N, C-alpha and C positions, 0 to 999 in steps of 0.2 A: 155199519156206521163208520168204523175206522177207515175202511177203504174209501168211502165217500169223502171223509175229512181229508185224507191224503190227496185225493184228486182235486179237491177244492183249493188246497194249498198250492199244488203244482200249477193250477190254472192262474192263481193269483200271482205267483212268481213269474210266469210267462208274461202276464200283463205288465208287471213291474219292469221287466227287462225291456219290453218294446217301447215303453213310455218314459224311461229314465235316461236322460241325456248321457251319452258315453262318447269319449273321444278315441281317436286312433293315432294320437300324436307320436306313438312309439314307432310308427311307420314313416320313414323319411319322405317318401313321395307324397303321402297323404298330408303330412305337415306342410310341405311346400305348396301343394295345391290349395290347401286351406288358406295359407298366407296370400296366395294369388287371388283367391275369391274374396278375401277381406279387402284387398286393394281395389278389386272391381267394384265392390260395394261402396267404398269410400269415394271412388271416382264418379259414381252416379251415371246418369244418362242412359239407363237400361229400360227398355219398354217391355221386353219379353224375357222372362226367366224360365229356364229349364232346370228342374230340380229332381235329383234322383240318384240312381246307382250306376253300374257299368253300362246299362242299356242307354242311359242318358249321356254318360261320358263318351259313349261311342259315336256321338255326333262329331267328335273331333278325330275319329278314326275312319271306320267304315262308312260313316254317315257324312263325312266332310263335304263331299261334292253336293249332296242334297242340302246340307246346312247352308253352303254358300249360295245355292240357288234360291232357297226360300227365306232364309233368316239373316243373312249377312247385312242386308240393307234395312233391316227392321230393328236395329239396336238390341239384338238378342245376346244373352249371356248364358253360358253353360255352367251349372253348379252340380253336375253329376260326378259322383265319386264311385269308382269300381269297388264292389264289395260292401257298400254301405247298407245298413239296415235303418229302420225308423229311428232307433235311439241315437245313431250317429248323425242323422240329419237334424234331429232336435238339438244336439250339442252344437252343431255348426250354426244353427239359427240363433242360439244363445251367445255365440262367440263371434259376432261381427259379420256374418254372411246374410245378405239379402235384406235383413231388417235395417231400415234407413234408406233403402232405395225407394223409388216411387214407380214401380213397374205397372204397366197396364194389365198384364196377364202373367200369371205364374202357372206353368205346366208341370204337373207332378206325376212321376212314374216311380213308385217305390213299394217295397214289400216282398218282392220275390226272394230276397236273401234272408229275411226273417224266417220264412218257411223252408227255403232250401238248405239253410244251415241248421235247421232244427231248433233254433232258439225260441221260436214263437209258433203257436198254432194259428189257425185262421182268425179266431176271435181276437187274440192278442195282437196279431198283425193289424187288424182293422182298428183296434184301439190306438196303436202307434200312429197309423195314418191320420186318425181323428185328431190326435195331439198335434201333429204337424199342421193340419189345416187350422186348428184353433190358434196356434202360435202365429201363423201367417195372417189370420184375420185381425189379430191384435196389432201385429207389427207393421203390416202393409195393408191397412184397412180399405184403401181405395182400389186395390188390385182385384181383378177377376181371377178366380182360381179354377183352372181347367184340370180336374182330377180324373186321370185316366185309370180304367181298370188295369190291374196287373196283367201284363201280356201273358198269353198261354205259354206253357213250357212243357217239355217232355213229349215223347212221340205220340202217344195215344190219349184220347179224351178220358179214358178210365185210369190213367196213371195217377198215382197218389198225389204227387206234387201239383199236377194240373188241376186236380179236383180241389186241393187246398187253396191254391191261389184264386180259383174261381169263387170259392166260398168266402174268402176274405174280401174280395171285390164286391160281392153281393152285400156283405155286411156294411161296408163303408159307403155304399150307394145312398144311404139315408142322409149323408152329409149334404147332398145337393139341394139347393133352394132356388135355383134358377135366377138368382139375383147376384149373389156373391160367389157361390160355389156351383160349378157346372160339372156333373159327373157324366162321363162318356165312356162307352165301351167300343173300341175299334179292333179288339182282338180277333174278331171273326175274319178279318182280312188275312190272318196268318195261318188259318186252318182250312183243310179241305172239307167237302160236304160230309165226309164220314167222321169228321172230328180230328183226324190225324194232322199233326203239325206239318206245314209246308217247309220241308227241309231246304228247298231252293231259296228260301228267305231267311231261315234260321238253321244253318248247317249243324250247329251243335245242340239244337232243340232248346235254345235259350236266347242267344245273342243274335242280333240282326246283322246281315251282310249289307252291302250297298243297295241292293234291290229292296231289301226289307226296310231300310230307312226311307227310301223313295215312297214306298207304300204307306209308311207311317205319316210322312209329311202330306201326301195327297189326301189321306183319310181325315186328317186333322184340319186341313186348310180352310174349309168352309166355316168351321166353328171358330177357328182362330181369327179369321177375317171379321166375323161378326163381333167377337169380343173386343177386337182392336178398333172397331168402328170404321173398318175399311169398306169401300164399295166393291 
């Protein structure tokens, strides 16, 4: 009984961590990027929002050529912050990012750092993602939310972190209603038939290289066009 009680408390604490807004203002680059994203929000005129962690921020690095090809002409804005977890995204949403814009689509890719840093298990990570979706539904009610499964990570399908991110993604799939929230899994594009990660797309078994961003954009394009009402 005592052991069960301790486990229950531990699980509750993980959920609290993933859903309680936390800043990273002690990191200068993060503070500066947050201020920039506040200004982007104030300026308005954004149709497509990309929200997430380093994998999303990477559209400005390895993914820049693909971004310019697919999104530069679509009034898109990048709200990805390297290292962010769900709790950091929640803080940013509460502090002047995205809320106030009138985007047509918000693309979300978040959660791998919750699990990778060990701050949250799969269930707590899914709760953090759910909290983000709830906040966006209230703050930008007219936006379509394209919620992507957390991309696969680590070399093999049986690796612990790979299994945990898959578990978290499976749990937040229930958020999809095909009216406001559209849950999609394009992670299979990054793995081989035997489940091993395609290192030619993710050299470090986590982050995408230029070829990986091209695959992401192509895989998402039909869905994005439909949500934007493009022919």
